[in-house]
C-alpha positions, 0 to 999 in steps of 0.5 A: 942554114935553110930555115926549118918549117914548123907545122901547127900541130892537127889534133885528132878525134881519136875517139879513146874513152880514158887518158892515151898512153902512147901513139906512133908512127909506123916505119912510113907515117902512113899510119897512127897507133895510140893504145888507151886506159880503155883498154884499146889501141886504135889504128888511123890511115894518116892521108896529108900529114893528118890521121883519118877520123875512122880507124879501127879498134884493136879490144883484147886487153884487160888493162890500159895499155901503156905502149904500142911499137911498129914492128920493121915493114918487111913482117908485114903491118905488125903491131904490138901492145903491152897492157897493165894486165901482164900481157903482149898482143901481136895484131897483123894486119889482113887485108880482106878480113873481117874487124877492119882486117886486123888480127892478134896473132900472138899473146904473150902472158909469161910476166905476173905483173904489168908489161910496161914497155916492148921494143922490136929489134933492128929488123936485121936480127929478125921479128922479135920483141923485148918486153919490160914488166914491173915483175922485174925481168925482161922477156924478148920473144923471137918470131919465126917462119912458121907462127912459132915464137921462142921466149926468154925471160931474164932479171933485168931490175929488183924494183921492175923494169919499165922501158927496154929499147935496142943499141948495138951490140959487139954481140947480135942479141947480147942483152946488158942489165946492172949487176946488183952491186952498181944498184943503188940500195940494193945487197951487195 
């Protein structure tokens, strides 16, 4: 077995003003997105394994931003963010525009409490985003080519949903949640 090369960690100055909650590289490892309790999302170009000092700051959330998620590159440079403010924003890079070229293309406000997690579906299913909220529901947003977004909301867990992810299923888009009788401490 060949030896594994481990490199030293590279510190990155993000200029966030509070705790960073998530950091995600895009599909190619060329962009780094971070989010923080300072209510901001920041996007940095990564060159030779190091983030550049100048980045783009995406503002709009009114509470701590918990997580970011990159869409597959076949949909362009698209990033989702979720926050304590109960909102999910979808951002798209628009080269040649002001504000670093990033524009908020969608704002999802179906939840009544903090949205804690976002996850893009496998690209073969289309531009579909799942969102988990402290209100106990999961929403699924399906973005269409004409800019329209279909949204569905499902009950997830009585005491809130902290995470959401996609897995292969017998039927594309099927959602599995625990039944009340299988949840400890829940009445049957």
